N, C-alpha and C positions, 0 to 999 in steps of 0.2 A: 869543676867540682873537686872536692877533696878526695884523694885516693888513699886506700889503706896503707899503713906503714909496712914496708917490705919485711918479709920474714927474717931477712939477714940482719936484721937489726931491730871666778877667779880671784887670783891674788891681786892685791892693790899694788899699782906701780906708782911710786911717789917721786916727785921732783922736789929737790931741796931748794927752797927759795927763802930769802930773808925779806920780810915786810914789816915795817914799823907800824904797829896797830895799837889802839887803845886796849887796855887790859880786858874790858868786857867783850870787845870784838874778838880778841885772841881766844878768850875762853869759849865763845860760841863756836868758833871755827874748830878748836880742839875737840869740843864735844861732838861736832858734826863728823869729824874724821874718825873718831872712835866708834861712832854709831855706824858709819859706813863699813869700817873694818869688821864689826860684828856681823853685819848683813852679808859680807863677802865670805865669812868663814864657812868652810865646808862642813856640813853636818852629815854624818853617816847613819844609815838605818841600822838599828840594833834588833836582833831577833833572838828567839829562844831556841832550845834544842830541836824543836819541831819546825823551825823556819817560819815562825809566826812573828810579825813585827810587834815589838814591845816598847819601842822608843827611838830616840836619836841622840847621838853624841857628837861633839866636835871631832874632826878627823884625828888631831894629835892625841886626844884622849883615847880614841878607839884603837889607834896603832900602839900607843905606849902601854896600854893595859890589855892589849890583845882581846878586846871585846868581840863577841860573836856578831858578825855583820853579814852583809851580802856582797857578792862580787860578780861582775859579768866578765866573761872571757870569750874572745872571738878568734877562732882559727880562720885566718884569711888566706885564700888561695887565688891564683890567677887562672885564666881560662885553660892554661896548659896543665893545670893540676899541681903546680909548684906551691910550696907553703911559704908564707911570709915569716922571716926570721928577723929579729931585731936585737939591738944592744941597748939595754936600759941605761939611762943617764946615771952617772955616779952620784948625782944629787938626790936621787929618789930616796924616800924614807923607808921603803921596803924593797929588798933585793937590789941594792944599788950596784950598777955595773954588771949585772948578770945578763946573759943571753936569754931570749924568750921566744916562744912560738905562738904567743897570743897577744892580741891587743886587749887590754884589761883596765878595769877601774872599779872602785867601790860604788855601791848603790847609795845615792844620796837620799836624804829625807824627801819624800814626795815622789820618788822615782820608782818605776818597775824595772825589772831586769832589761827589757828591751830598750827602755829609755837610756839606760846607762851604756849599753852596748853601742847604740847609735851615736850617742854623744862622744864616746871615746874614739870611734872610727873617724868622726869629724875632726876631733881635736888632734889625734896622734898621726893620722895619715892623710887627712884632707878630703875624706869622702863626705859628700853632702849628707846631712841627716836624713833627708828625704830618700836618697838612694840607699842609705844604710838600712833604714826601716823597711824599704821594699825588698831588699836582698837578704836580710837576716833569716837564718834558719835555726830554730832552737834544736839543740841536740839532747841535752840532759841536765838535770839538777843534781848536785852532789855536795856532800859535806867534806870539808877539808880543814886540816890543822897541822901546823908545824911551828917551829920556834919564832917565825915572823908573821904568820898568816893564820887567821881563824875565821872561816867563812862558811856560809852556805852559798856555793857558787852555781852559776848557770853558764853552760858552754853553748856557743853558737858557731855556725859556719857562715862565711860570707865570701863571695867571689868578687874580686876587684877586677872590673871589666877592662880597665885600661887607663892610660894617662899616668903621668909621673906621680910618685908618692910625695906628698907635701908634709914633711915630718915636723913635729913640734919639738924644737931643739931642747926645750926644758925637760922633755920626757924621754926622748930617743936620740942616741948618738949616731946610730946607723940602722938601716933596714933594707932588706932585699929578698927576692924570691929565690928559693933553692929547691932542688928536687928532694923527694923523700929520702933517697939514698944519701944525698949530701947532708940532710938534716940528721940522719942517723949517725953519720960519721962525726959531725960536729958535736952531737950530744955525748959521744964517747970521749971527746977530748976537752970540751969546754964546760964552763960552769953555767948551767941553765937553771932557771927558777924551778924549785921543786914542784910548785903547783902546775907549772906548764908541763913538766914531765908527767905528772899524774893525769892531766887532761888528755894527753896523747895516749896514755895507757887505756883510759876509759873510752876514748874515741875508737881505738883499735878493737877493743872488746865489743863495742856496739856494732862496728862494721862486720865483725866476724859473726856475731849473733844474727844480724839481719841477713847476711849471706847464707847462713845455715838454714834459716827459716824460708828463704827464697828457693833454695835448691832441694830441700827435703820434700819428697812427695807426700801428699796427704794420706793418712791411714784410712783404708776402706773399712766398711762394716765387716767384711769377711775376714780381714786381717785382725780386727779386734777380737773376733771370736776364736 
């Protein structure tokens, strides 16, 4: 399980081939390829300021115009309580080359937060979607905005029970589990995603609140008087 932060701190893959075809055949094939590309294009959910779905837009339009969408963010730990830290690929369209403390993704049209979280765990670190869905624990929903990201996000916790990480090379350059003290030290020195930092802050606040509620004795009727 995750432990509180210490106080001290798809796309189409094309093969280029040359085939001599009649013009009509070539036109039909070209039209088919374009149609397939449209079907494969990622559409993101668009929401209003109250997190109500109002439509969907292509990902490039959503990112370029910083439209308000949804994102799922998963804090992944191992059974020893260490947190997964990753280095984002330099080819990413948001926060390229940054370090991160979450496995994340935009919510696509037709998806709920849990769908996106399970899909990203499967794609980025090789967890089966069935295992991801069974192990996801919803933490909180939060609004977030910076110069690169504008979302209503949902944070989750997930414990990776074992087995090697199967990284998606297009998304992640490196990933490994680190103690919370090590994560704190890294965050003081390295460039981490701002939204990841915010999620850790909110997670720590949530843990502190829950701890206080657990340890505070109930007020008796006599004390109220």
